[in-house]
N, C-alpha and C positions, 0 to 999 in steps of 0.2 A: 141024671140031671135033677137038681133039687126043684121041687114043685113051687117052692116059695120064690126062688130066683126067676122062674119063668113068668110069674105074675108081676114082677117089678118092671117098670118101663125104664129104658135107658135113654138118656138125653145128653146133649152136650151143653156145657155151661156157656151162656151168652157172654160172660166176662173173659174167661181164659180158655174156652173151648175144650176143657177137660171133660171126661165122661162123668156124668152125675147119675147115681143110682137112687139116692134118697132125696130129701127135700133141699139139702144144701150141698154146695160143691165142696168136696174134701180138699181141693187145692187152694181156692181163694176165699171160700166162705159165703159166696153169693147165694141168695135164695133162688131155687129153681124156678118158681112161679113168679114171673114178672107180669104186671097188669097194665092195662091202659089207664092213663091218667084222666080223671074227671074232676069236676069241681066238688062233687060230693065226697070222693075219696080224699081229695086234698084237705077239705075242711075236717072230715072225721078222723083222718089218720095222720097225714103228713104234717099239717100245721101244728096239731097238738103234740105230735112226736117231736117236731122241730123245736118247739118252745120248751118242752119239759125234758127232752133227752138230746141235748146238743152233743152229737157224736164227735169222734176224733176226725171225721172226714170234713169238717167245716173249713179248717185252715188249709187242708190239702186241696179242697175244691176251690177255694179262693185263689190259691197259688196257681192251680191249673187253669182257671179262667183268665188269669192275667198273662200266663206264659204260653198256653196252648188252647185258646178259647174254642176254636172250631173243632179240634179233636175231642175236647171234653164234652161238648154238646152232642157231637155225633155219637160218641160212645154211650152217652146216657140214653139217647133215643134208641140205639141199637140194643139196649138192655144190659150194657156193661156198667152196672150201678154199684158194685160192691165197695169200691173205693170212694165214690162220690156222694156228697150230700145232695139232697133234693134241691134242684135249682129254684123251683118256685118258692119253696119254703125259705131258702136263703135270701131271695129277693124280698119276701115279706118281712123277714127278720131285720134286714138292713134298713128297709123303709121305716119299720117301727123304731129302731134305734135312732135313726136320723131324725125322726119326728119327735122323739123324746128329748133329744139333745138340741134341737133347733132353738128353743127359747133361751138357751144359755150361750149362744154364739155371741161373741163380741163384735165380729166383723160381718156386715151384711154386704151382699154382692152389689146391691144398688148404690152403696156408699162409694164404691171404687170404680164404677162405670163412668166412662166419658159422657158428656152431655149429649153427643150425637147418638150414642146407643140408647140413652134414656128416651130421646125423642122418637127413635124408631120403635122402641118397645111400647111407648104410649100410642103411637099410630096403630101398631098391631093390636093392642088391647082394645082400642076404640072400634077397629074393624071386627074383631072377634065378638065384641059385645053387640054390635049392630047386626052382624050376619053370622050367628052361631051355626046355622045349618051348613053354610059354605065351609066353615072351618072343620066341622065334622066330616064332611065329604072329602076335603083335602086330606084329613088324617087317615081316612080309610084307604 
């Protein structure tokens, strides 16, 4: 038996369950080491990578989130991430794009609301301004 082969650890890919000997799965290409997500890792790696390297997985991930949302999120949490774009980065990118496009919208939601809904929204706004701690407690 080769001494080099005995020092390598064999693992199964979290994405396709194939045997992985080195750092990447030969079957699907997923990296062997998956990590816990933290704010520090998101800021230092995922957000920067998402902004500058928008991978092929963005459109696929959006399609999967609309067609099979529970399955997509479950697979991502389980470590099956080779085909999916990072969800947190995707949300930040969508919010940034919508924030940049908002001033150019011709139609505002408040313009098409019935008066009864506007009155309800004003009541909620007054309540949340007067009792912000209650609103925070409700949101938790």
